[in-house]
N, C-alpha and C positions, 0 to 999 in steps of 0.2 A: 846616159845611155838610154836609148829608147827601147822600152819594153814592148811597144805596140808591134804587132807583126807587120812584115813588109807589105803583104797584100790585104786589102780590106776584106773583112768577112761579110757574107750576105746577111740579110736581116734575120735576126733571131726570133724564134717563135716562143712567146711567153706561155708558160703553162696556165691552163684555165683554173681560176680560183672560184669556187662555187660558194656563194653566200648561203649561210644557214637559213633555213625556212623559218619564218616567224609563225609561231602557232596562232591559229585563228581563235578569236575570243568568242565565247558563246553569245548568241543574239541578245540584245538589250533594247528596250524601248519599243518593241513591236516587231511583228513578223516582217521578214525581208530586210532587216537592218543588221549590219556588221560593223562593229566599232573598230575592228582592227584594220590593218593596212590592206588596201585593195589594189593589187597590181594592175588591174584592168578597170579603170574608172567607168567605162561605158557599161561594163557588166553590172556595176552597182546601180547605175541609172536605170538599167532594164529591170532591176528588182524593186523599182518604186522609190529609190533613194535619191534625195536631192539635198545636199548639204551646203550648197553655195561654193563648192570647191573650185568651180570654174571661174569664180570672181577673184581668185588669187588669195583667198584667206588660208592661212597656215596656222595650225595650232600645235602646241607641244604634245608629246606622248603622255597620256595620263599616267603611264607607268614609269615615267622618267627616262625613257630611251632617247628622247630628243628627236625622234622621227616625226615628221609632219603627219597629222591625221585630220580628219574632218570632225566638226563638232557633233556631239550626240544630239539626237532629236528626242523631245519629250512629249508625251501625250498630254492633252489639256487636263488640268487639275479639276476634279469634281464633276458632277453631272452637268449636262447642257441646259440652257435656259428653256423652261417649259413654254409651250405655246399658250397664248392668251385664251382664257375661257370666255368666249363671247356670249354664251348663253347666260352666264352669271352676270356679266357686265350689263347685258340688256335688261335682265330682271331687276338689277339694282337701279339702273337708270329709269326704268318704268316706275318703280316705287317712288323715287325722288320726284319724278314729274307729277305723279298723281297727288303726292303730298303737297307739292307746290300749288297745283291747280286748286286742290281743296282749300288750302290756306287762303289763296286769293279769293275764292268764291265765298268762304265764310266771312272774310274781312269785308268784302263788298256788300254782302247781305246785311251784316251788322251796321255798316255805315249807312246804307240806303234806308234801313229800318229806322235809324235814328233821325233821318231827315223827313220822315213822313209826318204830315200834319193830321193827326187823328183827333179832330175837333168836334165831330158830329156825334152826339149821344143819342142813339136810337132807343135806348132804354127809357127815354122820356116820352116816346110815342105810345099812346094808350090804345086799348081795344084793338090789338093787332090780329090779323088773320093767322090761321095755322100755316106752318111752313110746308112747302111743297117738295117735290122730288128734285127739282132743278135749283141751281143757285141763281138768284136774281139780283141784278144791280140796277140802281137808278143813277144814270149818268146825266149830269147837268153841266151845261156850259153857261156861265154867268157873264154879265157885262161888267164885272169888277175891273176897275182900273188900278187896283192895288199895286203900289210900287212903280207905277209908270210916270215918267217925266212928261212935261208939257210937250216936248219935242216928239216923244214916242206916241203920245195920244194923237198928235197931228199926223204923224207918219202912218199910223194904223187906222186913222179915220174913226176913232172911238168916241169922240166928243169928250165932254168933261162932266158928265152927270155924276152927282154924289151918290154914295151908297152902291147897291148892286141889285140886279134883277136877273131872272132867268132868261137867257137868250135861246136856249134849246134844252129839251128834256127827252130822254128816251129810256126805255126799259130794255135791258139786255138779259135774256134768259139763257144760261149755259146749261144745256141738257145733253144727256147721252144720246137722245134721239135726234139731235140737231140743235144748233143754236139759233135763237130768234132775237132780232132787234126791232123794237116797236117804238116809233117816234110818237111823242105826245105833243100835239100842237099847243103852243102856249096860250092860244085863244080858245082852247077847249072849254065848253060850258060844263062846270062841275059843281058839286055841293061841297062847300067847305064845312067839315063837321066840327063838333065840339072838340076842344083840345086843352092841354095843359101847357102854359107858356114855358118855353125852353129856358128863359132867363128868370122870369118872375115866379114861376111855379104856381101861378094862379090858374084856375079853371075858367075857360071861356065857352060860351054857348055856341051852337052851330050858327054859321052865318047864312047858310042857304046858297042859292045859285050865284056863281061868280066865275070869272076866268081863272084858269088853272094857275097862271103866273102870279095871281094875287095872293095865293097861299104863301109863296116864298117871301113876297114883300111884307106880309103881315108878321110872320114869326120864323122865317128862315127855313133851313133844310128839314128840321124836325116836323114842322107843320106841312111842308110839301110832301114828305113821306107819308104822313098821316092821311093827307087828302088823296094821294094816289091809291093807297091801300083801301081806303073807305069806298072809293068809286069803282075800283076794279075787283076787290076781294083777293088780290094777289099779295102775298107776303114779300116785302123787300128785304133781302139779306144784307146788302151793302150799298153804301152811298159814296159817289165820287163826283167831285165838282172841280172845274178848272176855269180860270179867268182868261181874259183876252191875252195878257202878256205871257202867261205860261203856255198857252196854246201856240202862239207864234214862236216862242223860244224853243219849244220841243221840235217844231218843224225845222228851224234853222240848225239846231244841234244835230239833226239827222242828215243835214246837207240837202234839205228839200225833200219833197214827196212827189213821186211821179203819179200823174193822174190823167185819165182820158176824159176830156170834156166833150160831150156829145154835140153841143151847140154853143157858139160864142155868145157872150152877153156883156153889157156894160151897166154900171150903176155908180153914179156920182157919190151917193151917200156912203156906200161901203168902200169905194175906191176900186171896184171890180172893173177889169178890162181884159176879157179873155177871148181868144180865138178858139175855134173848134180843133180838136186833135189832142194827141198825147204830149204832155209837157210836164216839166218839173216845177212845182210851186214852192217858193220860199215862204217864210213865216208871214210876211205882209200879204202876199197873194193868197195864201191859204185862209187867213182870217177873213179876207174880203169874199172869198168863195163861199164859206160857210155862213156868212152873215147876210148875204144878198137876198132880198125878197121882193123889192119893188120892181125888179126887172122881169118878173115872171107873172103870167096871168093867174097862176095858182098861188101866188104870193108865198105865204108861210108854209104851205104844203110842199111846194117845190123846194123850198129852202131846207125842210127836214130831210127830203130825199138826198139833197146835196151833202148835208151833214153826215148822213149815214154812209154815203159813198166815200167821203173823204176820211172819216174815222176808220173805216175798214182798210183803206189804203195806207193810212198812217200806221195802224197796228201791224199790217202785213210787212211793212218795212222795218218797224221797230223790233218786232219779235223774230229776228233772223240771226243766224250765227255770226254774220258780218257785224252786227251791232252788239249782240250779247257777249261774244267772245273777244271783242276788240275793246280793250280798256279806253283807247282814245276816242271811241264812239260811245261806249256805254256810260262812262262817267259824265260827260257833258249832257247826254240825253236824260239820265236820271237826275242830275243836278238841275236841269232846266225845268223838268216836270215836277219833281218833288217839292220844290220851293213854293209852288203856287197850287199844287193839287191838294184839295181838302177832302178827307175821307172820314168814314165813321170810326169810332174808337176800337171796334173789333176787327177792322180790316188789316190784314198783314200784307207784307210784301208779296207773299205767295198768292194771296187772294187777288192782289192787283195784277200779278202776272197772269193768273187764270183769266181775268177779265180781258186783258189784251189778246191772249191767245184765242179767246172765244170770238172777239171781233175779227181777228185774223181768219178764223175758220169760216166766218160768213163771207168774206171776200174771196175765199178759196172754194166756195160752193157748198160748204158744210153747214147749211142752214138757210135762213131767209131774212130779209129786211122788209119792213112795211110800215105804213102809217096806221095809227089806231083807226079801226073801221068807223066811218062817219055816216050819219043819216040826214044831213042837211044843216041848215043854219039855226041859230039860237039868238037870244037877246044880245044886244051890244055888239052886233057884228061878230058873234062868236060861232063856234062849231059844235054841233051836237053829235055825241057818240051814238053808234049803232049798238045799243045795249045787248040785244040777243047775240050778235057776233062777238062782242066784247066778252060776254059770259062764256061762250064756247072757246074763245082763244085762251082765256084764263084757265079753264078746266084742262085744256090740252097741255099747257105749260105746267100746271100743278102736278099732273099725272105723268109728266115726261113722255108725252106722246108727240108724234110728228105733227107740226102745225099745218092744218089744211085751210084755215080761215084766210080769206083774202080781203084786201081793201080796195075799194073802187077809186080812191083818190090818193 
């Protein structure tokens, strides 16, 4: 028997069942955050909340209700990474750099000092004049072929003479009033005084009149200093001498020396062949330039002027930051020069540096260069000094006064 009614009933309306409200949890993890259920997800987004809910991630109710929730957000643990202290870093870096530079400088100074040939003993020079206010150097270029091969002698046109003689001599006075370079012609007629032999220790009487370069040939640097001091009355503080090979090697180590040659000239004996104008001379060319005398009417006097000009240019290029602060330029230059540079026992690397900077000052206009004042000819085709002018020149150097004396030749 069918219990269903004969006529179908209309749709029945179900009574509304209201879900109980879930209490909201107190905020955790920061302002604007609600860990409980959010019926309106957009509203949670508007409060700065982004949990990744839109990616489909569903998590269990932390209270065990099984209802899907969004994961909690946590603030970073601990303080943030501090900004770098650049002032401190720069200070430490500067200290490290200064220590490194000082270490390099001290090491270079010690090495270069150990390479110096302090062979000339000026304490053996007798009856010396009093020291003046300026520092004076006697700079000598010798024709020494020490250490040169036969091929090098041929290339540099030096010949093969035994021993060594002075090829050039000049006094350099480093003064606060201005530096002065005075060339001493090797054919100057001077008195060779009494002296004590540098090797024998024996006393020798005065020889009388002779050419200046004879003093070096007789007893080397010590007698040359004695002769210069006796004939000028000027105290020589330091002595420096370099041979042919050393001179050429220094020029090559610098990469050549730029020089302006006023007038071109040729000389078969020295190998010189120059055009007028500014040009860079290598070691071979530089040696030919400072040795040439037969191509000039003034012979040795013009050669001394060329020597002064070139030495000033050489010092001007050597005493620059590009050479001094560059190990690849400094070490070859020092090595080339110190191997053949002979100095007195009291000369330090600092004194040598002062000498180069004094020569550089002359090329820069801080001082003057000149030949020893001359008064005509003397025996044996030699040159006679103008003694009144020489005396005045020496007094000005001794007293550190600007040099006003001039030379006519």
